[in-house]
N, C-alpha and C positions, 0 to 999 in steps of 0.2 A: 755365141753362147746362148743356150736356151734359158728364157726367163722362168723364174719360179712360178709354180701354179698357185693362184689365189682362190681356187674354187672353194676351199673350206671356210674362208672368211665370210662367205655369204650364207652360211647355214647356221641357223640358230640352234637346231636340235643337235645335241652332242653325239648321239648314236649315228645320225646321218653323216655328220662331219667325219667321224672315225671311219666309216665305211669308205668315204672318198679317199681318205689318207691311205687306207689299206689297198685300194685299187690302184694307186700310183705305182706300187711295187710290181704290178702285172703288166708293165708296158710291153714286154716282149710276148705276152700271151696272145697278143693280136696276130703274132706271126707263128708262135709255137704254143698252141694251147696245152696247158698242163692240168689245170683244175677245172672241172665242169662248172658252168655258170649256174648259180642258184638264185632263188627269189625267197621272199618272206613266206611263200606258200610251201616251199620245200625245206626251208631252214629248220623248221621244227623237227622233221624227220632226221635231218643230218645231226642236229644237236642231241636227239635221242640216242642215235647210234654212238655218237662220241661219248656219251655218258653211260653207255651200256657195259662198260668194263666192270667185271665183278669186284675188282679191287677198289673201285670208287665207292664212297658212301653215297647211297642213292638220293636223288633229288625228286621232289614231287612233280608229277606231270603238269600240274597247273603252272608251276614256275617255268618249266621248259616251254610250255605254250606261250607264256608271256614274253620270254626272252626271244623266242623264235619269231614272234609277230613283229618285233622291232629291229632285229639284227639279221641281215641277210648276207653278211660277208663271211665266207668260209674261214679265212685266216683268223678273223676276229673271234669266230665261234670256237675254233681250235685253241686259240690263245686263252679264251675264257675257261675251256675245259682243262687245259694243262695247268693253269694257275690254280684252279679249283682243286685239282688233284694234289698239288703241293700243299695248299693251305688246309685242306680237309685231313690229309694224312698227319700233319703236324698238330693241328688244333683239336680235331675230333678223335681220330684214331689213336694218336699218341697222347691225347688228353692233356695237351699243353694250353688249351683255351679255357674259357670260363665254363663252369658247370652247365649242363643241360644245353650246350651249344647245338643248335639245329643245323643240319646240312643246308637247308634252304637259305638260312641267313648267310652262311659263308658263300654260297654260290651267288646269291643276290649281290653281295659286296664285290665278288669277282666281276660280275656284269658291270657294276658301277665303276670299278677300277678301270676296266677296258674302255668304257665309254667316256669317263672323266678322269683320266690318269692324273692330270695336274691337281685336280681338286682332291682326289683320293690321297695324294701325298700330304695334303694339308690336314688330314684327319688327325695324324699323330700330334699336330701342333694345336689342334682345336680351332682351326681357322677355315675349315672347309664350308662348303655350302650346306652340307648336312648339319654341321655344328650351328650354323646360322638358323637353319630351319628348327633345330632342337630348341634353341633359345627362344625363338618366336613362339613355338608351340607351348613352352612352359609359361611364357607371358600370357598367352591366350588362356591356358588352363587356370592360372592364378587369378587373372582378371575375371574370367567367367565365374569362378567360384565366389569371388568377392561380390560380384554383381548379384548372384543368386542369394547369398547370405543377406545382403542389404534388402533384397525384395522380401525375403522371409521375415525380416524384422519389421518391415513396413506393413506387411500383412498382419503380423502379430499385434502391432500397435493400432490396427484398424484404420490406418491412414489410407490404405488402398481402398477400403470400403467407401470412405468419404469421397475419394477421387472418382470412384465408379458412380456413386450417387450423383455427384456434381455433374459428371459427364452426361448421365441420363437426363438429369433435370434440364440441362441445356438443350438436349434434343427435343424434349417435350415442350420446352418454352418456344422453340423455333416453330414447332407445329401449331401450338396454340396461337402465337402471334399471326401466323399465316391464316388460321381460321378466322381470327378477328378481322383481318384485312379483307377476307372474302365477304364477311358480314357487311363490312363498310362499303365494299363495291356493290354488293347486291342491294343495299339500301340507297344507292345512288347519292352517297354523301362523300364524294371524293375530296371535297374541300376540308373535311375533318381529318384529324390525325390521331392515331392510337396513343393515349397518354398513360394508360395503366389499367389495373384491375382492382376490384374491391371484393374481398372475402370477409363476410361478416362486417365488422366495424373497421377492419384494417385495409389499408391501401398499399398496393405494390406497383412499382414502375414496370414497364415491359422488361427491363433488364433484370429486375428482381424476380421475375417469373422463372428465371433460370437457376433458382436456388431450391435445394431440397426442402427448405422450410416452407416455401410457397405451396409446394405440392402436398406436403404433409398437412398443412393447414386446410387446404382445399378438401382433402379426403375427410379430415376430422369435422369440418363444417357440415358436410353432407349435402351441400347445395353447390350448384355451379357458380363460377365467378361472374361478376358483372364487368363487362368491358366498358371503358370510359374513353370517349373520343372528344377532342376539344377543337374549337375554332374561334380565334379572337375573343377568348373569354367565355364563349358559350359552350355548354357541355351537352353531349349526347351520350346516353348510357344504354347499353343493350345487355340484358341478362342472357347468359349462356347456360341452358339447362344442364344438370349433371348427367342426364341421359346422353346428351350430345357429346359431353366430355368423354364418357365411357366409350361411346361408339368411335370417337376420334382416336382414342389411345388404346382401346381394347384391353388386353391383359396386362399391358405395361403400367396401367394406372394404379394397380393395387400396391401402393407404397408400403403398406405394412408387410407385404411379401418381399419387397425389394431386398431388405436386409438379409433375409434368410436365403433367398436365391443367389444373391451376389456373394454371400458368405460361403455358400457351397462351392461356388466357382473359385473363390479365393483359396479356400481350403484345398481344393484340388490343385490349384496352381502351386500352393505351398508344398504339397506332397511331391509334385513334379519337380520342383526346385531341389528338394532334398534328394530325390532319386538322381537328378542330374549332377549334383555335387558329388555323390558317391561315384558316379560314372566318370566324372572329370578327374577325380583323385587317381584313378587307375587307367586313364585313357592313354593309349599310345597313338602313333601317327595315323594308323588306319581308323581308329575310333573317331579321331578328330576330323578326318577327311570325310567320314560317313555322316557326320552331323553338322549341317550348316547353321544350326541354332547357336553353336559355340563360336563366338567371334572375339576379335581383338579390336579395341577402340584405338584409332589413330587419327591424326590430324585430317586425313583425307576421308575418314569415315570408318564404318565397321568392316573389318576384313575377316572372312572365313578362313579356315585352314587351307581350303582349296585355293583361295586367292594367294595366300602366303606361299603355298607350294609352287604355283605358277610363277611367282616373282623370284623364287629362290633357286629352284632346281631347273637345270637348263636342258634336260632331255625328257621326252615323253616316256621312254622306257624306265628311267629312274623314278619319274613321278608315278608310273604304274606300279613299280615295285614297292613304293611307299604306300600308295593307296591300298594295295592288296596285303600289306603287312609283312612283306618279305624283307623290307628294310624298316626297322623300327627305331625307337629312340636309343637302343643299345648298340647301334651300328658300329661304334668305335671298338667294341669288345669282340666283334665277330672276326676281326682280322689281326688280333694282337695275341702274343704269347703272354702267359701269366706265370710268374715264378714264385709267388708267395703261396700262403695257404689258400685253399680254394674257398671262394665266397660266391654267392649267387650273382646272377646277371644284374639284377636290379641294384644290389649293393655295390657291385663293381662299377656299374654305370654312374651311380651317385658319386662315387669317389672320383671317377674320371671327369664327369661333367660339372661337378659342383665343388667337391672338396679340393681337388688339385687347382682349379682356377679360382677358388674362393668365391663362387657365385651361389648365393643362397637360393633355395627353392622351398618355399613355405609348405606347399601342399604335395611335395614329392612323396609317393606312396611306396612302402616296402611290402614285401610278401609276408613278413612276420618279424618277430623279435630277433630271430637268428640273423636276419639281414642287418639289423642295426648293430647287433653284437659284432658281426663281421666288419662293418664299417669302423666301429670303435677299435677293433683289434688291428685292422690294417693301417689305421692312421695313428695308433697309439694314443687316441683321444686328443692329440694336439690340436686338431681342427676345432675343438670346442671353444677355443679362444678366438675363432674367426667367424665371419658372417655366414660362412657355409653351414654352420651349426644351427642356423635359424630354420629349423624344420619341425613341424608339429609332432610327427611321430617320434623323432629322436628325443625331443624334450619330454614327451609322454613316457618314453621308455626310461629315461634317466630318473624321472620323478617317481614312476611306479616302482622302480627297483632301488630307490633311495641311494642312487649313486652320487658320488661327490661331483661328478660332471654337471649335475643339475644346478648346483650352486654356482659353478663356473659360468654357465649360460645365463642364469638369472642375474648374477652380479654384473655381467657385461651389459645386459639389457638395461639395468638400472643405472650403471655408472656412465655408459656411453649415451644412452637415451637420444640417439639421433633418429633421423627419418626411417632408416632401415630397422632400427630396434623398435620404434613405435609401431611401424607397420606390422612387424612380426608379432609383437605383443598383442595387438588388436586381433590379428588372425588367430593366434593361439587361444586367447580368452574366448573367442567365438567358437572355435572348432576343436580345441584340445580335450583330451579325455582326463587329464590330470590338472585341470585349471584350478580346482579348489586347493590342491597342494601348492601349486605355483603361487597362488594369491596369498596363502598362509605364510609362505616363506618371504615373499616380497614385502608383505605388510609389516613384518617384524623389523625390516631395515630400510624400507623405501617408502616414504610418505606419499609420493604421487600415485601410488597404485590405485587409490580410490578414484581419482579423477580419470585415470586411464580406463578403468572399468566402465565408467559412465560415457566415455568417448567412443566406445566400440559401437558402431552404427547398427550392426546386425544381431546384437544380443536380444533374445526374446526377454520380455519383462521378468518372468519368473526366474530365468537363468541369471539375469543381471542381479536380481535381489539376492540369490544364493551366493554369488561371488562377493557382493558388497558385504553380506553377512559374514563371510569368512574373513574379509579384509578388516572389518570392524572388530570382530572377535579376537583377532590376532595382532591388532595394531599395537605397536610398542608405545606405551604412554610416555616414555622418556624421550622420544624423538621430537625434535623441534619441527612442528608442522605448520606450513602456511596453507590453510585449507581454502580451496577455491569456493566461490559462491555456489557453483553448480553442485558441489558435494554437499554443502550445507542444505541447499534446497532439497536435494534427493533424500538425505537422511531425515529432514523435517517431514517430508511427505510419506516416508516409508518405514519409519522406526517401528511402527506397530506390527510390521510384517517380518522383522528381523528376529531370527531365532535366538541370537545371542542376547537379546533383551527380553524376549517373551518366554523362551524356554531354553535357557542356556545350558550347555553341556557341563560346564564347570564354573567355579567362582572366578578364576583368572580371566576367562572370556568376558564375564560380566564387567569386571573392573576395567579391562581394556576398552570395552565398548563404551562405557560411561565416560571414561577419560577422553575418548575421541569425541563423543558428543559435546563435552565441555569445550574442547579445542575448536570444534566446528560451530560453536554458538547455537546449537540446536536446543529448542525449547519444547518439552514434552507437553502436548495438549491434553493427554488423557493418561494419567498414571495407572489407571486400573488395568491397562493392557500389558503392563510390565510384570515380569517375574518379581517376587517379593524382594530378592536381593538387589536386583537392578533398581527397583523402586526406592529402596533405602539409599542407595548410592546417589540416585538422581535427586532425591530430597536433600541429602546431605550437601550436594553441590548446588542446590537451588536451580535446577535445570528444567523447571516446569512452569507452565502458565498458572498464574494465581486465579483459580476458579473455585467455586464452592465444592465441586466434585473432587478436584485435585487436593484441596486442603483437607477434605474429609479422608481421602485416601492416604495422604501423607501423615495424618494424625490418628489414623485407625478409627475413624468415625466417632469423633467426640460428640457430646450432647449439643454443643453449640460452637460457633467459630468466633466468639468474642475474644478480644486480644488477651484478656487476662487468662482465659482458658488455654489459648494457643501458647502463651508464655509458660504456663505451668507444665505443658506437655512436652514442648520441643523448642528450645531457645533458637535453634537454627531456622526453623520455620517462622518463628516469631520475628526474627531479624529480617527474613525475606519479606514478610508482610510489612514491616516498618519501612523497608527500602522501596516498596511498591505500593504507595498508599491508594492511588486511584483503583488499581486492580483489586486490592484487598477490600475496599469499600464496595466495589461492584459485586465481588464474591459474596459478601455479607448480605447485600440486598437480594441476591438470587438464592440465598439459602433459607428455606422456609423455617426450619427450627430456630434459626438465629434471629432474635428480635432486638438485640442491642449489641453495640460494638464493645462496650466494657460493662460487664455484669457486676463485678466486685468493686464497690466504692473505695475499698482500701487500697486498690491498685491504681486508682484513677490518676492521682498526681504523678506517680512514677511513669505511667504510660504517656501522659501528656508531655512530660519532660523528654521522653524518648522520641516523640513524634515532632519535636520542635523544628526539625528540618523540613517538614511538610509544607506545602503551599497553604496559606492561611485558610482558604476556602475549604480545603480537605480536612484541616484540623477542626474547623467548625462543624463539618459534616459528621466527623467521628464523635465530637462532643455532644452534638444534638441527639445522636442515636445511642448515647450511653444510658445506663440505668438512671432512673430519677434521683437516686441517692448519691450519684457521682458528683463530687463537689471539691473545689480547691479552696480551702478555708483561707489561706493566705497566699497572695500572689507571689510573695517572696520565695515560695516553695517551688515555683516553676519558672522557666525562662521567660524573659520579657516578650520574646517574639510571638508567643502563643497567647498573650493577654488579650489582644483584640478578638481572637476567635473565641476565647472563653467568655468575653463580654457579650459577643453576639449570641452565644448559646446559653447565656445566663448561668454560667457554671462557677461563679464566685460571688460571695455576698458583697453587698454595697456597704462595706465597713469602712470607717474613716481611713485606716491605714492602707487598705487596698486602693481606695479612691485617690488618696494622696500619692501613693506610689505610681499609680497609672498616670495621673496628671503630670507627675515629675518626669516620667519616661516619655510621654507623648507631647508634653508641653501645652496641652489643652484638653478640653473635654471633647474628644473626637466623636464621630457619629456612633461608633461601637459602644463607648462608655455611656454616651448620652442615652442610648436605647436601654441599657441596663438600669441607669438611674431613673429614667421615666417609669419603667416597669416597677422598680423597687419602691418608688414614692418617698423613700426616706433613706437616710444614711445612719447606720447604727453606730453606737459607740464602740470603742475598742480599748482594751486595757493598754496602759503605757504610761510613760512619764508625763506629768501634767504639763510641763513647759513645752515639751515636744508636741504633745497633742494640741495645745493651744495654737502653736505656730502652724501645725498642719491644718487645724480647723479653719483658721483665717484664710490660709492660702487656698484651700479647697473651696471655701465659700466665695471668695473673690473670683476664682476661675469659673465656678459654676455660673455666677451672676453675669460673667462676660461671655458666656457660651450661647449667645442668641442665634448663631448660625446652626448649631446642632440641636439646641433646645429652644425653639422659637418662643414658646410660651413663657412670659415673664412670671405668671402666677406659679408655673411648675418650678422654675428656677428658685424663686423666692421661698416656695414651700419646702423645697429640698434643703435650702440653706437653713431654713427655720428649724429643721430636724437636727441640725448640728448643735443646737443649744449654745449659741455663742455666749461667751462669758463677758464680752464687751462689744459695743457696737462697732461696725466697720466705718472707718472714716470716709466722709464724702469724697475725698480726693482719690480714693482707691476704686471708686465706682465709675464704670464707663457709662455715661448717660446715653439714653436711647429714647426715642419717642415710643409712647405706648403706656403700658400699665406698670412698668417696673418701679417708677418713683413711688406710686401709691402702695405697691406690694412691699417695698422696702419699709415703708412706714407702718403698713398693716401688720407685718411680722416683726416689727421693731428691730429690724436688722441694722438700721442706721438711726442716728439721732434725728429728731424732728426739729430741724433748724433751717434758717434762711440759707445757709451754705449749701445744704443738700438741694433745696429748690433752685438755688442759683446755678448749680452745676447742670441742672436739667433745663435751664432757661433757653429753650430752642424756638419758642413761639408756637409750639404745638399745644392747642387748647386741651385735647383729650388727655395728653400727658399731665398737664397742669391740673385739670379738673379732678382726675383720679387721685393725684397727689394731695390736692386740697381736701378731697373727701376723706382720705385716710389720715390726714394730719389732725392732731389734737391741738396744735399750737399755732396754726397758720395765722389766725386772727391777731395773735400777739406780735408776730414779727413781719407781717406782710408790709411791704414797702413798694413804692412805684418802681423800684429797681427790679422787683419780681413780677410786677403786674403793670404792663403798659396799658395804654388807653383801649386798645383792641381787646386785650385780655380782660380789662375792667368791664368793658361792655358785656363780654360773654359771662363773666362772673356774676354781675348784677342781674343778668337776664336768666341765669340758670336756676331753676327751681331745685336742682339736686345739690346745690351748694347750701350749706347751712346758713340760716338767717343771721347767725352771729357773725360769720365771716363777712357776709354782705353788708350788715350794719356797720361793721368796723371799717369797711371800705367807704361806705356811703358817708360815714361821719367825717371822713377825710377826703371828701369828693374833690375839693379844690387841689389836693395833692395828687390824686390819682388821675384827675381829668383837668389838667391845667389849661387845655385848649378847648375850642368850640367843637369837640368831637361829638358829632350828631348822635351816633349809636350809643356812646357811653352816657351822654346826658339823658337820652330817651330812656335807657335802661335804668339810670339812677332815679328818674322821675317815676317810672312804673313801679320799681321796687318800693320807693318811698310811699307811693299811693297804696300799694298792696299791704305793706307791712305797717302802715299808719305811722311812718317815721316822718315827722315834720322837717321840712327844709327851711333854710333861712330865706328871707325875701330876696336877698341877692342871688342865692343859688336858684331860686324859683324864677327870677327874672332872666337868668342866663339860660335856663332850660327853655323858657318861653321864647326867648329871642332865637335860639338855635333851632328848636323843633317846630315852632309855630303850630303846635298841636293843641287845640282847644280842649279836646277830650281828655288829654293828659294834664294840661295845666290847670283848668278850672277846678277839678277835684282837689288839686294840691293847694290852690288858693283857699278853697273852702276848708281844707284840713288845717290851715294855719290859724283860722279864726281871728282872734284879736291880736295875734302876734304880727299881723301885717296891717299897715295903715291903709286908709282909703287911697291916698296918693300912690302908695306902692302897688295897691291892687290895680289902679288905673294904668300905671306904668307897665305892669306885667301883662294886663289884658291887651294893651295897645299893640303888643307883638303878635297878636293872634289874627290880625288881618281885619278886613272889612266888617263893619258891625261893631266889633269890639273897639276899634279905634274911634268910632262915633260916640262912644261914651264920654268923650271929652268935649263934645260939641253941643252947646246949649240948644235946646229945642229939637234935637235929633230924636228920631223914634225907631231905633233898630230893633230887630227881633232875634231871639236866641232859642236854642233847643230847650224843650220843656222837661228838665230833669231836676232832681233835688239839689245838685251842686250848683247849677246856674241859678236856681230859685233862691238858695241861701245867700249866694254872693250878691245878687241883684237886690234882694231884700235888704241886706246890710247897707248897700249904697243908697237905697231909698230912705232907710232909717237915718243915715247920716246926711240926708237931704241933698244928695247929689243927683238923685232921680226924683222926678215929681210923680211918676206913675210906674207901677209894675203890675202887669195884667197877665194871668195864665190862661191861655186859650186851650181848653181841653180838646175841642174839636180839631183845632189846627195843630195840636201838640207843639205850641210855641208859647214863648213868653215875650211879650212886647213891652217896651219901656219908653218913657219920655224923659229926656235929659233935662234937668232943671236949668 
């Protein structure tokens, strides 16, 4: 048995394989030739003759040539002719095919059928290689359009310009760095390395020379850069003249020209992209094959249509038929009978390729509205509930004609909101003709439409604003919206460009827009750009920044922005100011006509009450800037929380009831109240019940006296208390003693009784405290006791010339009580005061002073002062303590010498008179007195 032939398995080209299969049927031709042998050179003539039958619909010579070049088998050619005759008669002559069906298209499909019979049979199922190629071609078209739209957007946003400038800066930097290295090598300084450049006072690294900023600064400076080279801390600089720079870069250096020249190139690129998008919308297989710029991105890289054609279609004749346009994307229609109403080829192809398999094609282009009407009629519009309805021209048609199907498609986009829906919506918003209408409808029911508009990458700025404007103007204010941050940001940045806010078509649009602004938390920076109705709504909702300009706009330019005026004009604006104190105060500072925060004193207390929630410093700021007559007569009229601020701004009187209330609330005289009291210098009376006032007066007085932390000056505290006109002195037990002048001031102002108890409470051992107290006391001499005056204090008191002699005499008269010990300083002070005041001491006191002090200058005058009150023996006993010479006065025959002064002379003369001395001689030249003891 003969083995089957496997020759066709080794042929990749379908047409060649089919020829081999046909030649198997001619096994006996080798013995009995029947058909003459033909080649591709003669097949064209044979095919022309086969098609010359007048009954056949003629085919163009170019198609005959193409088929003849690839098919050289007579039986295959005859089979193609015969099948063409059948199909042409039925589809073209009998008009059972699609309208405008070309004979070339039917013949080309007969060629494809005879070359790829198995694949041809898959066409009816949509599983053929041609179907695969169609799907790939549509992917290529859609992706190419999307890519060009993105590029157009990038150009519109000037991002492409920045990229171009950055790219050129990098090229220039590379050349400049090379030039600097040439300088380095020519200077034979290879050990140095380039570390940067200096332009004016600014330094750039070599990497920063690759920025447009570097080059713009270089041109603006007008001088060349200075290259800096470093080596181990040492620096070598080389100026590069601007002339060298211009020579190095020639015409590329004019950076001011860069923008315009690159802009022209980008504008041209944009125009080209727009043209290409239009071409892609209507491109068929032949158009895609002829333009390698259109590609499909795949994991393996970019694929042209030619690449896809080679990978998908398995014969060169079929590929040529596709390249030449004899087989196009409507291939499935060229071999099928159609029994419905006649529709165009493009409409029918859309139904076959997209509606029936439910495969959407966003950019599929129809010949006109009739095509879309045909699709809707043939499908009874059922497909509008399917993905296949996601086509720009179909939705445009539905919206333009106000057909119910538009709502069907839009509702499905909103409700499903899947990847396919989002992709189509982006494409439609970018390329649709009825996008404004679509946005209007979606915005009324679907809150995410705003964010979807902003997510379209290839929308030009002006077009994006127009769509946002439609969405904002028709946003349903009753919808619960969760507004994304990007929407808020966009509205914040672009509200001044939205017509619905600046020149609205109607009042509902304005209301919708402002309601959306409120939901989006947008704050209007400039109210003047808004339409008057929009402005009124924004002001009513407090959706604006508190600035001087906005307040004037909101209040229709009042004479000033003081709170009393604002409240009188618009309570809503007033409430907004109260709620935003820092912003309001800043606005007032920036408004030249406004010189005060509250102009009408009659409203001050009410306004202060209403700003009680402000931070204390802001309350103070407002109070300080109020009119001079603004005053809170009674603190009881305003909340306690504002009292400190009122005190700091000196906005209430230092009346007894105010001070008492403040102290009761604060528990002390705090720094704020202290400042007010110090400035006031007095506390004025206030009408009220006598008993209540007396109680308040005492409490206020005691608290003020105790407030040395906030009112350090005791004189000030006592003077303030003195203005209270106390009806009875404050008990010493209620006074907190302190070192300093308080004790004396209490006595000076007669705040406390002048008693030993008061002095005893201040007995801290501080002399200054005691001295000032004694100075101010009228009765100290009467009640002074050693308990109030220890020996140290006694010494200070007797030594102080500021203490009255009466007090000192009282102490000196009781010296033994106040100085019971041999306290040197106290006894010396007692002696000196006695000598000065001519107050005689007793011989015993004098002897104690002499014994303790041993001071002849002090003691001798005191002895002289006693006169006959002291005996000779007592004199000798006293003088004996004064040391050498004085002790010799008790030794017979001794001849001591003493200072020549009147006191010594008087004392020695008395001793001579009482015959204790035999001789007393005054030596004027020696300034001595010499004596001889008897």
